[in-house]
C-alpha positions as CSV (number, residue, x, y, z in Angstrom):
1,M,12.1,8.3,-4.2
2,T,8.5,9.0,-4.9
3,K,7.3,8.2,-8.4
4,T,5.6,11.1,-10.1
5,N,3.5,11.6,-13.2
6,L,5.8,14.2,-14.7
7,E,9.3,15.6,-13.9
8,L,10.6,19.1,-14.7
9,D,14.3,19.8,-14.7
10,A,14.8,23.4,-13.8
11,S,18.3,23.4,-15.3
12,G,19.5,26.2,-13.0
13,K,16.5,28.5,-13.8
14,S,14.7,30.4,-11.1
15,F,11.3,32.1,-11.0
16,A,13.1,35.3,-12.0
17,T,14.9,33.7,-15.0
18,G,12.1,31.9,-16.8
19,L,11.1,28.9,-14.7
20,L,7.6,30.0,-14.0
21,P,6.2,29.7,-17.5
22,E,7.7,26.2,-17.8
23,L,6.2,25.2,-14.5
24,I,2.7,26.5,-15.4
25,T,2.9,24.8,-18.9
26,T,3.9,21.5,-17.2
27,L,1.2,21.7,-14.6
28,R,-1.5,22.2,-17.3
29,R,-0.6,18.6,-18.4
30,C,-1.5,17.3,-14.9
31,G,-4.9,16.3,-13.7
32,P,-6.1,16.8,-10.1
33,G,-4.1,14.7,-7.7
34,D,-1.2,14.1,-10.2
35,L,2.3,14.5,-8.9
36,L,5.0,16.7,-10.5
37,A,8.7,16.7,-9.5
38,V,10.8,19.8,-10.0
39,V,14.6,19.1,-9.9
40,S,17.3,21.6,-9.5
41,K,20.8,22.1,-8.2
42,E,19.7,25.4,-6.6
43,A,18.4,24.5,-3.1
44,G,17.0,28.1,-2.7
45,L,14.3,27.4,-5.2
46,G,12.4,25.5,-2.5
47,A,11.3,28.7,-0.8
48,D,9.9,30.1,-4.0
49,L,8.1,26.8,-4.8
50,E,6.6,26.7,-1.3
51,L,5.2,30.2,-1.6
52,W,4.0,29.7,-5.1
53,C,2.1,26.5,-4.1
54,R,0.4,28.3,-1.3
55,F,-0.9,31.0,-3.6
56,T,-1.9,28.7,-6.4
57,R,-3.6,26.2,-4.2
58,N,-1.3,23.3,-5.2
59,T,0.5,21.3,-2.5
60,L,4.3,20.9,-1.9
61,I,4.4,17.4,-0.3
62,E,8.0,16.3,-0.3
63,T,11.6,17.7,-0.6
64,T,14.6,15.4,-1.0
65,V,18.3,16.1,-1.7
66,E,20.6,13.7,-3.4
67,S,24.0,14.2,-5.0
68,G,23.8,17.9,-4.7
69,R,20.4,18.1,-6.5
70,S,17.1,19.0,-4.8
71,R,13.8,17.4,-5.8
72,W,10.5,18.9,-4.9
73,V,7.2,16.9,-5.4
74,I,4.1,19.0,-6.0
75,R,0.6,17.6,-6.0
76,C,-1.8,19.3,-8.4
77,G,-4.5,20.7,-6.3
78,E,-5.2,20.8,-2.6
79,A,-5.5,17.6,-0.6
80,P,-8.9,16.8,0.8
81,A,-9.5,16.9,4.5
82,D,-7.6,14.6,6.8
83,G,-9.3,11.2,7.2
84,S,-7.1,9.8,9.9
85,A,-9.6,10.1,12.6
86,D,-11.6,7.3,11.0
87,R,-8.7,4.8,11.6
88,P,-6.5,5.5,14.6
89,I,-2.8,4.9,14.0
90,G,-1.9,1.3,15.1
91,S,-5.5,0.0,15.2
92,R,-4.7,-2.0,12.0
93,L,-1.3,-3.7,12.0
94,W,0.2,-5.0,8.7
95,L,2.7,-7.8,8.6
96,Y,4.7,-8.6,5.4
97,T,5.6,-12.2,6.2
98,N,7.7,-12.5,3.0
99,F,8.3,-10.9,-0.4
100,D,8.6,-14.0,-2.7
101,C,5.5,-14.9,-4.6
102,N,4.3,-17.6,-7.0
103,L,3.1,-14.9,-9.4
104,H,4.7,-12.0,-11.1
105,C,1.9,-9.3,-11.2
106,D,3.0,-6.4,-13.4
107,Y,1.7,-3.8,-11.0
108,C,2.9,-5.3,-7.7
109,C,3.6,-2.3,-5.3
110,V,6.4,-4.2,-3.4
111,R,8.1,-5.9,-6.4
112,S,7.2,-9.5,-5.4
113,S,7.8,-12.3,-7.8
114,P,9.1,-15.9,-7.9
115,K,12.6,-14.4,-8.2
116,A,12.3,-12.0,-5.3
117,P,14.3,-12.8,-2.2
118,R,12.1,-14.1,0.6
119,R,13.1,-11.5,3.2
120,E,11.0,-13.5,5.8
121,L,9.7,-11.8,8.9
122,G,9.8,-15.2,10.6
123,L,7.6,-16.9,13.2
124,P,9.6,-15.8,16.3
125,R,9.2,-12.1,15.4
126,V,5.6,-12.6,14.5
127,R,4.9,-14.1,17.9
128,R,6.7,-11.2,19.6
129,V,4.8,-8.7,17.5
130,A,1.5,-10.3,18.4
131,S,2.3,-10.5,22.1
132,E,3.3,-6.8,22.3
133,A,0.3,-5.7,20.1
134,A,-2.1,-7.2,22.6
135,V,-1.6,-4.2,24.9
136,L,-1.3,-1.5,22.3
137,G,-4.8,-1.3,21.0
138,V,-4.4,-3.3,17.8
139,S,-7.8,-4.4,16.8
140,E,-7.0,-6.3,13.5
141,F,-4.0,-7.9,11.8
142,F,-3.4,-8.0,8.1
143,V,-0.9,-10.7,6.9
144,T,0.4,-10.2,3.5
145,G,3.5,-10.6,1.2
146,G,4.6,-11.8,-1.3
147,E,2.4,-14.8,-1.1
148,P,2.1,-15.8,2.6
149,F,1.0,-19.3,1.8
150,L,4.4,-20.1,0.3
151,L,5.7,-20.2,3.9
152,P,5.7,-23.7,5.5
153,D,4.9,-22.2,8.9
154,I,2.1,-19.9,7.7
155,G,-0.4,-21.9,9.9
156,D,1.6,-21.1,13.0
157,I,2.0,-17.5,12.0
158,L,-1.8,-17.1,11.5
159,A,-2.4,-18.9,14.8
160,A,-0.2,-16.4,16.6
161,C,-2.2,-13.5,15.1
162,T,-5.7,-14.9,15.5
163,A,-5.0,-15.6,19.2
164,V,-4.7,-11.8,19.7
165,A,-7.0,-10.2,17.2
166,P,-9.2,-10.9,14.2
167,T,-6.9,-11.5,11.2
168,T,-7.1,-11.1,7.4
169,V,-4.6,-12.9,5.2
170,L,-4.1,-11.6,1.7
171,T,-3.5,-14.3,-1.0
172,N,-3.9,-15.0,-4.7
173,G,-5.4,-18.3,-3.7
174,A,-3.3,-20.6,-5.8
175,P,-1.3,-22.2,-2.9
176,L,-4.4,-23.3,-0.9
177,V,-3.7,-27.0,-1.4
178,G,-2.0,-29.8,0.5
179,R,-0.4,-29.0,3.9
180,R,-1.3,-25.3,3.5
181,L,-4.9,-26.2,3.3
182,E,-4.6,-28.5,6.3
183,A,-3.0,-25.7,8.2
184,L,-5.9,-23.4,7.3
185,R,-8.4,-26.0,8.5
186,S,-6.7,-25.9,12.0
187,L,-7.5,-22.2,12.4
188,P,-10.6,-20.7,13.9
189,P,-12.8,-19.6,11.0
190,E,-14.5,-16.9,13.1
191,R,-11.2,-15.2,13.6
192,L,-9.7,-15.4,10.1
193,T,-10.7,-13.8,6.8
194,L,-9.2,-14.7,3.5
195,Q,-8.8,-11.7,1.2
196,I,-8.5,-13.3,-2.3
197,S,-7.4,-11.2,-5.3
198,L,-9.8,-11.2,-8.2
199,D,-9.3,-8.3,-10.6
200,S,-12.1,-8.7,-13.1
201,P,-15.4,-10.5,-13.7
202,T,-13.8,-12.5,-16.5
203,P,-10.2,-13.8,-17.0
204,E,-9.1,-11.3,-19.6
205,V,-8.0,-8.4,-17.4
206,H,-7.0,-10.5,-14.4
207,D,-4.8,-12.9,-16.4
208,R,-3.2,-10.0,-18.4
209,H,-1.8,-8.6,-15.1
210,R,-1.2,-11.8,-13.2
211,G,-0.6,-14.6,-15.7
212,K,-2.6,-17.1,-17.7
213,G,-5.0,-19.3,-15.7
214,T,-4.7,-17.3,-12.5
215,W,-8.3,-16.1,-12.7
216,E,-9.6,-19.7,-12.7
217,R,-7.4,-20.6,-9.8
218,A,-8.6,-17.6,-7.8
219,L,-12.2,-18.5,-8.4
220,K,-11.6,-22.1,-7.2
221,A,-9.8,-20.7,-4.1
222,I,-12.8,-18.5,-3.3
223,E,-15.2,-21.5,-3.6
224,L,-12.9,-23.6,-1.5
225,A,-12.5,-21.0,1.3
226,H,-16.3,-20.6,1.4
227,A,-16.7,-24.4,1.6
228,E,-14.3,-24.5,4.6
229,G,-16.4,-22.0,6.5
230,F,-14.1,-18.9,6.2
231,R,-15.2,-15.4,5.5
232,V,-13.9,-14.3,2.1
233,R,-13.2,-10.8,1.0
234,L,-12.7,-10.1,-2.7
235,A,-10.1,-7.6,-3.7
236,A,-9.8,-6.1,-7.2
237,T,-6.9,-3.9,-8.4
238,V,-8.2,-1.8,-11.3
239,S,-6.8,0.6,-13.8
240,N,-9.7,3.0,-14.2
241,D,-13.3,3.9,-13.1
242,E,-14.8,1.8,-15.9
243,Q,-13.2,-1.4,-14.6
244,A,-14.2,-0.5,-11.0
245,E,-17.8,-0.1,-12.0
246,E,-17.8,-3.3,-14.0
247,F,-16.4,-5.2,-10.9
248,K,-19.0,-3.6,-8.7
249,R,-21.8,-4.8,-10.9
250,F,-20.2,-8.3,-10.9
251,L,-20.2,-8.3,-7.0
252,D,-23.7,-6.8,-6.8
253,A,-25.1,-9.6,-9.0
254,R,-23.6,-12.2,-6.7
255,H,-24.9,-10.3,-3.6
256,I,-21.4,-9.8,-2.1
257,D,-21.7,-7.6,1.0
258,E,-20.0,-4.2,0.9
259,K,-17.7,-5.1,3.8
260,D,-16.4,-8.1,1.8
261,R,-15.2,-6.2,-1.2
262,V,-12.1,-4.0,-1.8
263,I,-11.7,-2.2,-5.1
264,R,-8.6,-0.1,-5.4
265,R,-6.6,1.6,-8.1
266,I,-3.2,0.6,-9.2
267,A,-0.6,2.5,-7.2
268,L,2.4,4.0,-9.0
269,R,4.9,2.1,-7.0
270,G,6.9,-1.1,-7.3
271,F,6.5,-2.7,-10.8
272,A,3.7,-0.3,-11.9
273,I,4.5,2.1,-14.7
274,K,1.1,3.7,-14.6
275,G,-1.3,4.4,-11.7
276,V,-2.1,6.7,-8.8
277,A,1.0,8.5,-7.7
278,L,1.2,8.3,-3.9
279,A,3.6,10.1,-1.6
280,R,3.7,9.8,2.2
281,A,1.6,13.0,2.6
282,D,-1.1,11.3,0.5
283,L,-1.5,8.4,2.8
284,V,-3.2,8.0,6.2
285,P,-0.5,5.9,8.0
286,E,-1.1,2.3,8.7
287,V,1.7,0.7,10.7
288,T,3.4,-1.9,8.5
289,I,6.1,-4.3,9.6
290,T,8.6,-6.1,7.3
291,A,11.9,-7.9,7.9
292,D,13.5,-4.5,7.1
293,G,11.6,-2.4,9.7
294,V,8.5,-0.3,10.2
295,Y,6.9,1.4,7.3
296,W,4.3,4.1,6.9
297,H,1.8,2.2,4.8
298,P,1.6,-1.3,3.1
299,V,1.4,0.2,-0.4
300,G,5.1,1.3,-0.1
301,A,6.6,-1.3,2.1
302,D,9.6,-1.8,-0.2
303,D,10.4,1.9,-0.7
304,P,12.8,4.0,1.4
305,D,10.6,7.1,1.4
306,L,8.0,5.2,3.4
307,L,10.4,3.6,5.9
308,V,9.8,5.1,9.3
309,T,12.4,3.1,11.4
310,P,14.5,0.0,10.9
311,S,13.8,-1.0,14.6
312,I,10.7,-3.2,15.1
313,F,11.0,-3.6,18.8
314,P,9.8,-2.6,21.3
315,L,6.6,-2.4,19.3
316,A,5.4,0.5,21.4
317,E,8.3,2.6,20.3
318,A,7.7,1.7,16.6
319,F,4.1,2.9,16.9
320,A,5.4,6.1,18.6
321,A,7.8,6.6,15.7
322,V,5.0,6.5,13.2
323,R,2.9,8.9,15.3
324,R,5.8,11.3,15.5
325,A,6.3,11.2,11.8
326,F,2.6,11.9,11.3
327,E,2.8,14.9,13.6
328,R,5.8,16.2,11.6
329,E,3.7,16.0,8.5
330,T,0.8,18.0,10.0
331,E,3.3,20.6,11.5
332,H,4.4,21.4,8.0
333,G,0.8,22.3,7.1
334,R,0.2,19.1,5.0
335,R,-3.1,17.3,5.1
336,L,-3.2,13.6,4.4
337,A,-5.3,13.1,1.3
338,S,-7.2,9.9,1.9
339,I,-7.2,6.4,3.3
340,F,-5.8,4.2,0.5
341,N,-7.4,0.8,1.2
342,C,-5.3,-2.3,0.7
343,A,-7.9,-4.3,2.6
């Protein structure tokens, strides 16, 4: 179920019996892009909501039914133009190797933590994915979790991916020691990028979200990766524009190239209780594979609303399923809002 900023229980009311003033009052509390859910046991309300959205230039982006109650999700304001042409579906392939993590970040969009079940994708499946991806136009792999470097065979997993396409592995940096570091040294540095999470120029904000001492460990991992000859991309997850600008100044002062920085807002998914509310219609699809199946986008790879199919193989059919789902979105007159960069 898509998280929303506000929820309005229609309580059996219709537009003819007093719902409209309540809807307008609630929408006035929303900012552009916020999501509002309207819940009712009257399924026929959907037609009125769709027509009302069309005339008021808001966007009805999702309808679900559960236990006899319908739930409509409305985005405040129209979606910007479709940005999907900039990134063809399947050109970037995401692999969630696992969901367990050494940290418990309070905004993790897929609920990873030291207590989370591993739900491992596994080396045999990764090798098959890489083999089939080679003929499907995949130009880049993104390996994420959880924390991928908790896996004892992460070196073999990354070797399978880098043999087919340039690969980026997302990490908090803390496990880059011992045999994991040795495995890293065996990989071709020209084919592998380490995307290391660093949320703020100083420890305060980063450690508040990720745990005491994690900022220092991330900084050491960045220095280590550079010393080993790997390209490093820095990724910050921020709460507001002020934090984003502060981090940009930090990167500018250190002459970090634009292509080696990712600054993204907290998504209202997983553990997050505040952030940018994102439904399927808000996201340009990026094929994402986990042990549970194929998902629309990595930001919701633990949420049923973004599951496209539980069948990973054959990979060509999984890609086709995502494309068909995308076509259904556009057939309903929806335009995907933006590319939400996780990397």
